[in-house]
MARLO-981614 format. One record per atom (N, C-alpha, C, O): atom name; residue number from 1; x, y, z. Coordinates in steps of 0.02 Angstrom, whole numbers. Each point is the difference from the previous one (the first is absolute). Last residue first. Example, Ala and Ser with C-alpha at 12.3 -4.5 7.8 and 13.67 -1.06 7.14 Angstrom:
R atom seq     c1     c2     c3
R    N   2    642   -112    354
R   CA   2     42     59      3
R    C   2    -39     55     37
R    O   2     25     55      8
R    N   1    -10   -341    -12
R   CA   1    -45     59      0
R    C   1     45     60      0
R    O   1     52     -1     33
This chain:
R atom seq     c1     c2     c3
R    N 234    621   1260   -959
R   CA 234     68     27      1
R    C 234      0     65    -37
R    O 234     52     32     -5
R    N 233   -233   -216    159
R   CA 233     14     43    -54
R    C 233     69     32      2
R    O 233     29      9     53
R    N 232   -128   -241     59
R   CA 232     28     69      8
R    C 232     20     39    -57
R    O 232     47    -18    -34
R    N 231   -230   -199    103
R   CA 231     61     11    -22
R    C 231     21     82     23
R    O 231    -37     35     33
R    N 230   -172   -240    -72
R   CA 230     27     39     52
R    C 230     74     10    -16
R    O 230     35    -50    -13
R    N 229   -278    -36    -97
R   CA 229     68      3    -18
R    C 229     27     51     43
R    O 229    -19     58     -7
R    N 228   -218   -228    -27
R   CA 228     38     61     29
R    C 228     74     -5    -12
R    O 228     30    -54     -3
R    N 227   -273    -46   -101
R   CA 227     71      0      8
R    C 227     21     56     31
R    O 227    -19     56    -17
R    N 226   -227   -200    -26
R   CA 226     38     53     23
R    C 226     77    -12     -4
R    O 226     22    -56     12
R    N 225   -203    -98   -101
R   CA 225    -45     51     47
R    C 225     50     66     12
R    O 225    -26     56     -4
R    N 224     -7   -264   -191
R   CA 224     36     41     32
R    C 224    -31     54     47
R    O 224    -43     40    -19
R    N 223      6   -288   -130
R   CA 223    -24     49     37
R    C 223     47     44     45
R    O 223     28    -26     48
R    N 222    -67   -155   -270
R   CA 222     50     34     30
R    C 222    -31     58     35
R    O 222    -21     49    -32
R    N 221    -73   -312    -61
R   CA 221      5     77    -11
R    C 221     50     30     40
R    O 221     27    -37     40
R    N 220    -95   -195    -34
R   CA 220     46     14    -51
R    C 220     10     71    -18
R    O 220     42     19    -41
R    N 219   -112   -134    292
R   CA 219    -15     28    -70
R    C 219     49     12    -48
R    O 219     56     17     16
R    N 218    -14   -123    200
R   CA 218    -75     15     10
R    C 218    -30     14    -72
R    O 218    -53    -28    -18
R    N 217    289     -2     64
R   CA 217    -36    -72     12
R    C 217    -75     11      8
R    O 217    -39    -47      9
R    N 216    167    229   -164
R   CA 216      6    -31     61
R    C 216    -24    -71     14
R    O 216    -18    -37    -46
R    N 215    104    239   -164
R   CA 215    -54    -38     37
R    C 215     14    -23     59
R    O 215     52     24     21
R    N 214    120    105   -116
R   CA 214    -25    -48    -57
R    C 214    -47    -47     39
R    O 214     17    -57     14
R    N 213    130    317     16
R   CA 213    -25    -60     30
R    C 213    -36    -47    -62
R    O 213    -10     22    -57
R    N 212    192    218    114
R   CA 212    -24    -59    -36
R    C 212    -41    -40     40
R    O 212     13     -4     60
R    N 211     87    262    -52
R   CA 211    -14    -49     49
R    C 211    -40    -48    -47
R    O 211    -51     22    -26
R    N 210    231    202     14
R   CA 210    -43    -35    -37
R    C 210    -14    -70     35
R    O 210     48    -35     16
R    N 209     55    308      6
R   CA 209     -7    -65     33
R    C 209    -51    -37    -40
R    O 209    -50     28    -21
R    N 208    224    198     -8
R   CA 208    -63    -42    -23
R    C 208      7    -57     40
R    O 208     55    -24     14
R    N 207    121    182     15
R   CA 207    -62     43     -3
R    C 207    -70    -43    -13
R    O 207    -56     21     15
R    N 206    316    -70    121
R   CA 206    -44     -7    -59
R    C 206    -54     44     -8
R    O 206    -19     28     52
R    N 205    235   -140    101
R   CA 205    -23     60    -17
R    C 205    -34    -11    -68
R    O 205     27    -28    -48
R    N 204     29   -119    285
R   CA 204      6     -3    -71
R    C 204    -33     70    -31
R    O 204    -52     22     26
R    N 203     73   -114    208
R   CA 203     30     63    -22
R    C 203     10      1    -74
R    O 203     42     39    -24
R    N 202   -149   -226    143
R   CA 202     74      2     11
R    C 202     36     63    -34
R    O 202     57     -2    -23
R    N 201   -291   -104     50
R   CA 201     30     31    -61
R    C 201     69     16      0
R    O 201     30     18    -51
R    N 200   -226   -190    179
R   CA 200     56     39     13
R    C 200     28     28    -71
R    O 200      9    -41    -45
R    N 199   -261    -47    106
R   CA 199     58    -16    -39
R    C 199     60     57     13
R    O 199     -9     59    -15
R    N 198   -252   -166    114
R   CA 198     55     56      2
R    C 198     57    -28    -34
R    O 198     18    -58     10
R    N 197   -291      1    -25
R   CA 197     64    -30     -4
R    C 197     52     59     -2
R    O 197     -1     41    -45
R    N 196   -255    -60    159
R   CA 196     44      4    -58
R    C 196     62    -28     -2
R    O 196     20    -36     45
R    N 195   -210     39    129
R   CA 195     65     39      9
R    C 195     36      7    -71
R    O 195     51     36      0
R    N 194   -259   -153     32
R   CA 194     -8     73     -3
R    C 194     68     41     10
R    O 194      7     60    -11
R    N 193      7   -294   -114
R   CA 193    -41     21     63
R    C 193      3     74      3
R    O 193     32     33    -41
R    N 192     42   -265   -133
R   CA 192    -23     74      5
R    C 192    -35      8     69
R    O 192    -42    -40     20
R    N 191    239   -146    -68
R   CA 191    -74      5     11
R    C 191    -18     77      0
R    O 191     32     38     36
R    N 190    180   -124   -181
R   CA 190    -22      8     64
R    C 190    -69     12      8
R    O 190    -33     24    -46
R    N 189    262   -129   -115
R   CA 189    -78     30      2
R    C 189    -16      7     63
R    O 189     27    -39     40
R    N 188    236     63    -74
R   CA 188    -58    -55      3
R    C 188    -71     34    -10
R    O 188    -13     59     15
R    N 187    282     -4   -110
R   CA 187    -48     19     53
R    C 187    -61    -50     -7
R    O 187    -15    -29    -52
R    N 186    196     40   -103
R   CA 186     16    -41     55
R    C 186    -47     15     61
R    O 186      5    -33     53
R    N 185    -22     44   -345
R   CA 185      4     29     60
R    C 185     19    -35     63
R    O 185    -11    -61     -3
R    N 184     60     67   -286
R   CA 184    -22    -49     64
R    C 184      3     43     58
R    O 184     52     32      8
R    N 183    -99     93   -240
R   CA 183     60    -26     36
R    C 183    -34    -41     58
R    O 183    -54     14     25
R    N 182    -71     97   -189
R   CA 182     42     54     27
R    C 182     62    -29     42
R    O 182     44     34     27
R    N 181   -246   -139   -140
R   CA 181     56     13    -50
R    C 181     50     57     27
R    O 181     40     30    -37
R    N 180   -246   -153    137
R   CA 180    -14     69    -36
R    C 180     64     22    -43
R    O 180     -1     52    -33
R    N 179      5   -269    140
R   CA 179    -64      2    -49
R    C 179     -8     75    -29
R    O 179    -20     13    -57
R    N 178    187   -131    207
R   CA 178     17     49    -45
R    C 178    -61      2    -42
R    O 178     10     16    -58
R    N 177      2   -142    259
R   CA 177     16    -36    -54
R    C 177     11     47    -71
R    O 177      4    -26    -55
R    N 176    -46    105    293
R   CA 176     51    -52      6
R    C 176     10    -41    -67
R    O 176     50    -35     -5
R    N 175   -137    283     96
R   CA 175    -14    -40    -55
R    C 175     59    -55    -14
R    O 175     49      7    -36
R    N 174    -70    180    203
R   CA 174    -23    -62     19
R    C 174    -18    -52    -58
R    O 174    -28    -54     10
R    N 173    171    303     59
R   CA 173    -28    -43    -55
R    C 173     -8    -71     24
R    O 173     48    -34     17
R    N 172     33    313     42
R   CA 172    -39    -66     28
R    C 172    -18    -33    -65
R    O 172    -21     28    -50
R    N 171    153    166     22
R   CA 171      1      5     66
R    C 171    -31    -72     32
R    O 171     22    -22     52
R    N 170    102     98   -299
R   CA 170    -54    -34     36
R    C 170     11     -7     75
R    O 170     48    -30     24
R    N 169     34    207   -240
R   CA 169     18    -34     51
R    C 169    -65    -41     35
R    O 169    -54     29      6
R    N 168    159    137   -237
R   CA 168    -56    -38     28
R    C 168     28    -44     54
R    O 168     53    -29    -13
R    N 167     43    212   -146
R   CA 167     11    -14     74
R    C 167    -53    -36     38
R    O 167    -16     17     57
R    N 166    -64     51   -285
R   CA 166     57     30     26
R    C 166      7    -15     75
R    O 166    -43     16     41
R    N 165   -146    -70   -185
R   CA 165     58    -31    -36
R    C 165     60     23     25
R    O 165     51    -22    -27
R    N 164   -303     58     79
R   CA 164     38    -48     43
R    C 164     55    -31    -50
R    O 164      7    -61     -8
R    N 163   -172    260    -33
R   CA 163      0    -70    -33
R    C 163     40    -56     30
R    O 163     -1    -55    -29
R    N 162      3    279    118
R   CA 162    -78    -23     -1
R    C 162      0    -70    -30
R    O 162    -32    -47     25
R    N 161    259    116     99
R   CA 161    -31     30    -55
R    C 161    -75    -44     -9
R    O 161     -8    -58     18
R    N 160    183     19    146
R   CA 160     10     62     -2
R    C 160    -49     30    -57
R    O 160     -7     61     -4
R    N 159    -45   -275    173
R   CA 159     46     21    -62
R    C 159      5     69      1
R    O 159    -29     32     43
R    N 158    -53   -278    106
R   CA 158      3     70     -5
R    C 158     50     19    -49
R    O 158     51    -32    -12
R    N 157   -232   -191     88
R   CA 157     60     30    -36
R    C 157     10     68     16
R    O 157    -52     29     17
R    N 156    -82   -262     78
R   CA 156      7     67      5
R    C 156     67     28    -38
R    O 156     56    -20     15
R    N 155   -237   -214     -5
R   CA 155     66     29    -22
R    C 155      2     76      4
R    O 155    -38     31    -37
R    N 154   -121   -270     73
R   CA 154     11     70     36
R    C 154     71     17    -18
R    O 154     46    -33     22
R    N 153   -171   -175    -80
R   CA 153     49     41    -43
R    C 153     -5     78     16
R    O 153     -2     47    -40
R    N 152   -197   -181    151
R   CA 152     50    -33    -43
R    C 152     40     62    -35
R    O 152    -27     52    -19
R    N 151   -125    -78    263
R   CA 151      1     27    -61
R    C 151     69    -13    -44
R    O 151     55      6     27
R    N 150   -220   -111    171
R   CA 150     61     10    -14
R    C 150      5     25    -64
R    O 150    -25    -34    -44
R    N 149   -194     39    230
R   CA 149     39    -17    -65
R    C 149     68     15      4
R    O 149     20     43     40
R    N 148   -279    -14     83
R   CA 148     58    -43     13
R    C 148     37    -16    -61
R    O 148    -23    -44    -37
R    N 147   -120    270     75
R   CA 147    -16    -71    -21
R    C 147     71    -35     18
R    O 147     53     31      0
R    N 146    -86    205     18
R   CA 146    -59    -28     36
R    C 146    -15    -71    -18
R    O 146    -53    -27     14
R    N 145    230    195    -91
R   CA 145     16    -43     56
R    C 145    -58    -19     46
R    O 145      4     -7     61
R    N 144    111     96   -321
R   CA 144    -68    -13     35
R    C 144     11    -47     63
R    O 144     21    -58     -4
R    N 143    200    174    -42
R   CA 143    -50    -26    -58
R    C 143    -76     -5     39
R    O 143    -11     22     56
R    N 142    241    130      5
R   CA 142    -63    -37     21
R    C 142    -34    -20    -61
R    O 142    -18     40    -44
R    N 141    287     42    130
R   CA 141    -48    -22    -52
R    C 141    -63    -24     31
R    O 141      3    -39     47
R    N 140    224    205     17
R   CA 140    -49    -42     21
R    C 140    -50    -14    -55
R    O 140    -24     45    -34
R    N 139    299     50     54
R   CA 139    -67      2    -31
R    C 139    -42    -53     39
R    O 139     27    -50     23
R    N 138    211    209     37
R   CA 138    -40    -70      1
R    C 138    -59     17    -44
R    O 138    -19     58    -10
R    N 137    212     85     -7
R   CA 137     19    -38     58
R    C 137    -42    -68     14
R    O 137     23    -54     18
R    N 136     77    236   -227
R   CA 136    -52    -39     25
R    C 136     22    -40     56
R    O 136     53    -31     -1
R    N 135      6    267   -130
R   CA 135     38    -54     34
R    C 135    -48    -32     41
R    O 135    -24     27     51
R    N 134    -25    108   -289
R   CA 134    -12     -4     76
R    C 134     44    -56     28
R    O 134      9    -52    -32
R    N 133    -80    220   -206
R   CA 133     47    -49     23
R    C 133     -4      3     87
R    O 133      0     52     33
R    N 132   -215     30   -164
R   CA 132     66     22     15
R    C 132     43    -52     17
R    O 132    -28    -46     31
R    N 131   -200      9    -79
R   CA 131      8     76    -21
R    C 131     67     29      5
R    O 131     13     55    -24
R    N 130   -125   -279     69
R   CA 130     16     40     59
R    C 130     15     76    -22
R    O 130      5     47     39
R    N 129   -152   -254   -155
R   CA 129     51     54    -10
R    C 129      7     42     59
R    O 129    -46     36     20
R    N 128    -46   -303    -65
R   CA 128     -5     62     31
R    C 128     57     42    -12
R    O 128     57    -19     10
R    N 127   -201   -204   -107
R   CA 127     60     37     -1
R    C 127    -12     68     33
R    O 127    -47     36    -15
R    N 126    -54   -320    -23
R   CA 126    -19     78     13
R    C 126     65     35      7
R    O 126     49    -32     20
R    N 125   -118   -214   -154
R   CA 125     33     43     46
R    C 125    -24     62      6
R    O 125    -30     29    -45
R    N 124    -10   -313    -32
R   CA 124    -12     71    -13
R    C 124     44     44     51
R    O 124     31    -25     47
R    N 123    -71   -246   -168
R   CA 123     39     43     42
R    C 123    -21     75    -18
R    O 123     -6     21    -57
R    N 122   -195   -193     43
R   CA 122     74     -7    -26
R    C 122     37     59     40
R    O 122    -27     37     42
R    N 121   -237      2    -58
R   CA 121     49    -58      7
R    C 121     69      8    -19
R    O 121     18     50    -31
R    N 120   -153    184     85
R   CA 120    -10    -70    -39
R    C 120     43    -59     27
R    O 120     43      7     43
R    N 119    -96    200    127
R   CA 119     29     -4    -67
R    C 119    -11    -72    -25
R    O 119     -9    -48     37
R    N 118    -78    233    177
R   CA 118      2    -70    -34
R    C 118     15      2    -65
R    O 118    -31     37    -38
R    N 117     44    124    271
R   CA 117      5      2    -69
R    C 117      8    -74    -22
R    O 117     45    -34     23
R    N 116   -172    132    209
R   CA 116     51    -43    -33
R    C 116      1      7    -75
R    O 116    -53     -2    -31
R    N 115    -89     90    209
R   CA 115     65     33     11
R    C 115     53    -39    -41
R    O 115     61     11      5
R    N 114   -296    -55      1
R   CA 114      8     72    -21
R    C 114     65     27     14
R    O 114     16     57    -15
R    N 113    -76   -288     76
R   CA 113      6      9    -77
R    C 113      8     72    -14
R    O 113     32     14    -51
R    N 112     64   -105    282
R   CA 112    -69     10    -33
R    C 112     21     21    -67
R    O 112     52     26    -18
R    N 111    103      0    259
R   CA 111    -21    -47    -58
R    C 111    -69     23    -22
R    O 111    -34     41     31
R    N 110    220    141     53
R   CA 110    -50    -46     24
R    C 110    -33    -49    -53
R    O 110    -12     18    -58
R    N 109    179    161     48
R   CA 109     23    -67      1
R    C 109    -55    -46     19
R    O 109      7    -62     -3
R    N 108     48    323    -94
R   CA 108    -55    -37     28
R    C 108     24    -70     -5
R    O 108     15    -20    -56
R    N 107    107    208    -40
R   CA 107      7     -2     73
R    C 107    -46    -45     34
R    O 107      7     -8     60
R    N 106     38     50   -306
R   CA 106    -49     39     32
R    C 106      8      1     84
R    O 106    -33     40     33
R    N 105    145   -162   -245
R   CA 105     38     46     50
R    C 105    -50     50     30
R    O 105     21     58      9
R    N 104   -107   -229   -140
R   CA 104     66    -40     28
R    C 104     37     53     34
R    O 104     39    -19     44
R    N 103   -248     80   -151
R   CA 103    -12    -45     58
R    C 103     66    -26     28
R    O 103      4    -16     59
R    N 102    -25    136   -271
R   CA 102     12     42     55
R    C 102    -10    -45     67
R    O 102     32     18     50
R    N 101    -90   -104   -270
R   CA 101     72     -1     24
R    C 101     16     36     60
R    O 101     44    -21     36
R    N 100   -281    -83    -62
R   CA 100     38     39    -45
R    C 100     66     -1     35
R    O 100     12    -23     56
R    N  99   -238   -157    -50
R   CA  99     41     48     32
R    C  99     40     51    -59
R    O  99     -9     -3    -60
R    N  98    -61   -241    -19
R   CA  98    -33     29     54
R    C  98     53     58     26
R    O  98     61     -9     -3
R    N  97    -16   -113   -188
R   CA  97    -66    -29      5
R    C  97    -34     38     61
R    O  97    -61      4      2
R    N  96    246    111   -169
R   CA  96      0    -36     67
R    C  96    -74    -35      0
R    O  96    -44     26    -34
R    N  95    193     69   -161
R   CA  95    -71     -2      9
R    C  95    -11    -50     61
R    O  95    -14    -59     -9
R    N  94    230     97    -73
R   CA  94    -26     70    -18
R    C  94    -74     -3     24
R    O  94    -26     54     13
R    N  93    251   -198     66
R   CA  93    -77    -13    -26
R    C  93    -35     64      4
R    O  93    -15     27     53
R    N  92    237    -26     23
R   CA  92      3    -45    -63
R    C  92    -70     -7    -32
R    O  92     -9     -4    -61
R    N  91     60    227    214
R   CA  91     -4    -78      8
R    C  91      3    -35    -68
R    O  91    -14     29    -52
R    N  90     67    223    217
R   CA  90    -20    -32    -63
R    C  90     -2    -74      7
R    O  90     25    -28     48
R    N  89    -24    262    117
R   CA  89     -4    -65     -7
R    C  89    -12    -18    -74
R    O  89    -46     28    -30
R    N  88    129    192    209
R   CA  88    -34    -23    -69
R    C  88     23    -75     -4
R    O  88     56    -20     15
R    N  87    -83    137    234
R   CA  87     46      0    -64
R    C  87    -31    -32    -58
R    O  87    -48    -38      8
R    N  86    -31     62    229
R   CA  86    -29     39    -56
R    C  86     41      9    -56
R    O  86    -12     43    -43
R    N  85    139   -135    244
R   CA  85    -65     13      7
R    C  85    -24     57    -60
R    O  85     26     55     -8
R    N  84    197   -160     55
R   CA  84    -42    -22    -52
R    C  84    -70     24     -2
R    O  84    -36     -8    -50
R    N  83    222     40    220
R   CA  83     12     42    -61
R    C  83    -49    -21    -63
R    O  83     -1     35    -51
R    N  82     55    -46    340
R   CA  82    -35    -31    -45
R    C  82      1     45    -73
R    O  82    -17     59      2
R    N  81    230    -47    171
R   CA  81    -77      9      4
R    C  81    -29    -32    -64
R    O  81     35    -21    -47
R    N  80    213     64    205
R   CA  80    -37    -51    -42
R    C  80    -74     27     -4
R    O  80    -27     16     52
R    N  79    204     88     78
R   CA  79    -18     26    -64
R    C  79    -35    -41    -48
R    O  79    -17     19    -57
R    N  78    168   -122    243
R   CA  78    -30     52      5
R    C  78    -10     35    -68
R    O  78     46     -1    -41
R    N  77    -20   -260     51
R   CA  77     39     57     13
R    C  77    -42     58      5
R    O  77    -54     -3    -30
R    N  76    -53   -242     91
R   CA  76     28     41    -52
R    C  76     42     60     13
R    O  76     -6     24     56
R    N  75   -112   -280     30
R   CA  75     33     57     23
R    C  75     24     37    -63
R    O  75     30    -33    -44
R    N  74   -245   -135    104
R   CA  74     55     16    -47
R    C  74     36     63     12
R    O  74    -29     54     -4
R    N  73   -128   -240    160
R   CA  73      3     70    -20
R    C  73     66     -5    -43
R    O  73     47    -35     15
R    N  72   -154   -199     -1
R   CA  72     39     43     44
R    C  72      0     73    -34
R    O  72      1      4    -62
R    N  71   -190   -184     18
R   CA  71     56     24    -27
R    C  71     38     48     47
R    O  71    -31     48     23
R    N  70   -152   -248     66
R   CA  70     -1     69    -41
R    C  70     76     29    -20
R    O  70     44    -11     41
R    N  69   -147   -248     -3
R   CA  69     39     47     26
R    C  69      3     66    -40
R    O  69     15      3    -59
R    N  68   -120   -220      5
R   CA  68    -38     48     35
R    C  68     35     59     36
R    O  68    -31     45     28
R    N  67     83   -196   -257
R   CA  67     15      9     61
R    C  67    -47     43     40
R    O  67    -22     49    -30
R    N  66     74   -226   -208
R   CA  66    -33     54     42
R    C  66     16      5     63
R    O  66     17    -50     31
R    N  65    153    -44   -220
R   CA  65    -47    -25     45
R    C  65    -38     64     34
R    O  65     32     48     19
R    N  64     71    -48   -264
R   CA  64     19     17     69
R    C  64    -55    -21     48
R    O  64    -59     16    -11
R    N  63    126   -113   -245
R   CA  63    -44     36     44
R    C  63     22     14     67
R    O  63     30    -45     29
R    N  62     69   -105   -204
R   CA  62      4     70    -24
R    C  62    -46     52     39
R    O  62     -2     59    -18
R    N  61      9   -300     44
R   CA  61     61     20     27
R    C  61     13     76    -22
R    O  61     46     32     25
R    N  60   -296   -107     14
R   CA  60     62    -30    -42
R    C  60     54     32     26
R    O  60     -5     44     43
R    N  59   -268    -90     51
R   CA  59     68     45     -1
R    C  59     51    -41    -40
R    O  59      5    -62      2
R    N  58   -287     55    -15
R   CA  58     63    -29      9
R    C  58     60     40     -4
R    O  58     11     38    -47
R    N  57   -253     35    113
R   CA  57     48     13    -52
R    C  57     63    -40     17
R    O  57     39     18     44
R    N  56   -313     24     39
R   CA  56     51    -43      5
R    C  56     47      8    -57
R    O  56    -22    -14    -56
R    N  55   -126    208    158
R   CA  55      1    -52    -53
R    C  55     58    -39     10
R    O  55     54     25     15
R    N  54   -174    109    200
R   CA  54     53      2    -55
R    C  54     -3    -56    -60
R    O  54    -16    -57     17
R    N  53   -196    153    126
R   CA  53     50    -55      9
R    C  53     50     12    -63
R    O  53    -17      7    -59
R    N  52   -112    211    168
R   CA  52    -21    -70    -32
R    C  52     62    -47     15
R    O  52     48     13     36
R    N  51      3    251    -85
R   CA  51    -57    -41     45
R    C  51    -11    -64    -35
R    O  51      9    -14    -59
R    N  50    173    246     32
R   CA  50    -23    -69    -14
R    C  50    -36    -29     44
R    O  50     21      1     58
R    N  49     79    222    -46
R   CA  49    -65     -3    -31
R    C  49    -26    -81    -14
R    O  49    -58    -15    -11
R    N  48    214    216    174
R   CA  48      1    -66    -27
R    C  48    -74    -21    -25
R    O  48    -52      9     32
R    N  47    139    245    -40
R   CA  47    -28    -48     43
R    C  47      8    -69    -25
R    O  47      2    -10    -61
R    N  46    187    191     -5
R   CA  46    -79    -16    -14
R    C  46    -16    -49     53
R    O  46     41    -35     30
R    N  45    181    184     12
R   CA  45    -21    -60    -28
R    C  45    -80     -2     -4
R    O  45    -33     21     47
R    N  44    259    164    -40
R   CA  44    -75     -9     14
R    C  44    -34    -63    -29
R    O  44    -11     -3    -61
R    N  43    281     89    128
R   CA  43    -50    -34    -56
R    C  43    -71     -1     36
R    O  43     -8    -21     57
R    N  42    243    144    -13
R   CA  42    -69     11     33
R    C  42    -54    -33    -48
R    O  42    -45     32    -26
R    N  41    311   -101     78
R   CA  41    -35     28    -54
R    C  41    -70      5     33
R    O  41    -21    -44     38
R    N  40    228     37    125
R   CA  40    -50    -40    -37
R    C  40    -35     42    -48
R    O  40    -12     58     14
R    N  39    258     20     50
R   CA  39    -72      2     35
R    C  39    -46    -48    -51
R    O  39      7     -3    -61
R    N  38    282     75    116
R   CA  38    -45    -34    -40
R    C  38    -68     -8     33
R    O  38     -1    -22     57
R    N  37    179    223     -4
R   CA  37    -21    -70     21
R    C  37    -46    -29    -64
R    O  37    -31     36    -39
R    N  36    231    176     82
R   CA  36    -68    -18    -24
R    C  36    -10    -72     17
R    O  36     50    -36      6
R    N  35    154    167     36
R   CA  35    -50    -19     51
R    C  35    -62    -20    -17
R    O  35    -41    -14     43
R    N  34    173    136   -244
R   CA  34     33    -26     79
R    C  34    -53     -5     54
R    O  34    -40     46      9
R    N  33    -53    -84   -251
R   CA  33     35     57     32
R    C  33     31    -32     68
R    O  33    -17    -50     32
R    N  32    -12   -126   -230
R   CA  32    -47     40     43
R    C  32     41     52     29
R    O  32     61     -8      2
R    N  31    -14   -126   -225
R   CA  31     23     13     51
R    C  31    -43     47     37
R    O  31    -16     53    -26
R    N  30    -75   -237   -143
R   CA  30     22     79      5
R    C  30     27     10     63
R    O  30    -32    -21     48
R    N  29     43   -231   -124
R   CA  29    -54     45     16
R    C  29     34     66      3
R    O  29     59      4     13
R    N  28     61   -201    -65
R   CA  28    -60     -1    -42
R    C  28    -48     60      8
R    O  28    -38     21    -44
R    N  27    232    -74    189
R   CA  27     21     29    -62
R    C  27    -57      9    -49
R    O  27      0     48    -39
R    N  26    -22   -158    249
R   CA  26      0     72      4
R    C  26     15     28    -70
R    O  26    -32     48    -20
R    N  25     19   -276     26
R   CA  25    -61     28      8
R    C  25      3     77      3
R    O  25    -37     37    -32
R    N  24    237   -164     41
R   CA  24    -27     -1    -66
R    C  24    -69     42     -4
R    O  24    -10     43    -43
R    N  23    118    -89    256
R   CA  23     32     54    -41
R    C  23    -26      6    -70
R    O  23     -3     55    -27
R    N  22    -77   -232    163
R   CA  22    -19     69     27
R    C  22     20     55    -43
R    O  22    -36     43    -25
R    N  21    114   -254    -17
R   CA  21    -69      6    -24
R    C  21    -24     74     20
R    O  21    -27     41    -37
R    N  20    248   -107    112
R   CA  20    -11     12    -76
R    C  20    -70     15    -24
R    O  20    -13     44    -41
R    N  19     39   -111    269
R   CA  19     25     59    -10
R    C  19      2     19    -71
R    O  19    -25     53    -15
R    N  18    -41   -267     70
R   CA  18    -52     52     23
R    C  18     28     74    -19
R    O  18    -33     42    -31
R    N  17    182   -225    -13
R   CA  17    -58      5    -46
R    C  17    -45     53     16
R    O  17    -17     41    -42
R    N  16    197    -93    187
R   CA  16     19     43    -53
R    C  16    -55      6    -59
R    O  16     -4     49    -36
R    N  15    -46   -172    231
R   CA  15     12     66     24
R    C  15     20     42    -66
R    O  15    -26     54    -14
R    N  14     18   -290     -8
R   CA  14    -70     33      3
R    C  14      3     73     17
R    O  14    -38     38    -30
R    N  13    237   -156     43
R   CA  13    -29      8    -66
R    C  13    -60     22    -11
R    O  13    -14     35    -48
R    N  12    109    -74    258
R   CA  12     32     64    -33
R    C  12    -25      1    -68
R    O  12     -9     55    -27
R    N  11    -74   -240    142
R   CA  11    -21     64     35
R    C  11     30     58    -37
R    O  11    -35     48    -17
R    N  10     91   -270    -36
R   CA  10    -67     21    -29
R    C  10    -17     73     25
R    O  10    -29     43    -34
R    N   9    221   -199     82
R   CA   9     13     61    -27
R    C   9    -63     31    -30
R    O   9      4     51    -34
R    N   8    -31   -296     73
R   CA   8     55     35     24
R    C   8     15     64    -39
R    O   8      5     -2    -62
R    N   7   -182   -176     30
R   CA   7    -11     65     13
R    C   7     54     45     30
R    O   7    -12     57     19
R    N   6     20   -290    -67
R   CA   6    -17     27    -64
R    C   6    -11     76     12
R    O   6     13     39    -45
R    N   5     37   -172    231
R   CA   5     61     17    -35
R    C   5    -23     32    -70
R    O   5     37     42    -27
R    N   4   -186    -47    244
R   CA   4     11    -44    -49
R    C   4     53     28    -43
R    O   4     -8     59    -17
R    N   3      4     34    264
R   CA   3    -40     -3    -67
R    C   3     21    -48    -47
R    O   3     59    -17      0
R    N   2    -52     15    289
R   CA   2     44      0    -68
R    C   2    -52      2    -61
R    O   2    -50    -36     -5
R    N   1     20    134    271
R   CA   1    -22    -56    -48
R    C   1     40     14    -65
R    O   1     11     55    -24
């Protein structure tokens, strides 16, 4: 069968693109020991908590269509481990409406008010100090996942200093209209589920992680359940 002339030579072009992409990905990750293999992160998911009829939420071009397909296992280099557990947390809101800062890194991801840090309206953030520079592999975010909601202005930054003035980088940003003032994001708003949202960190090196939000389709408040930071200590 003859290919359309528009795709003549497409096979070799695609092959070159795939090879270049694989090589670029290899360069972003720490070099594993000889013979080492990538292995799935041992992520422990909380129980699905949403019950009842989902709220009718009109989807826009800035929202990721919900899916019932579970996330594929995330493969990580040897030596990758959970580094955020029980690490110090600070926040933009000094007087949380509900919960305490320790909830964000206590390892408990189950839904429920007793496990949720609830901050006031408008843009808020929580920040984790990993206590040493770390080669980041992946982050997983859980907002409150017992309600049907899309959270606004989810922005994840990493930096070398506590005040986020040195070597600040953005790993995820779904603020499509720059309402947070940190730049227009290209990521989509997504439906909260018990799986959380996994963000590839692409071997960025940082000590501090800051996680923003600005209300949701369900509430104007900001509700954080857990953040997991997986990486390789150096």
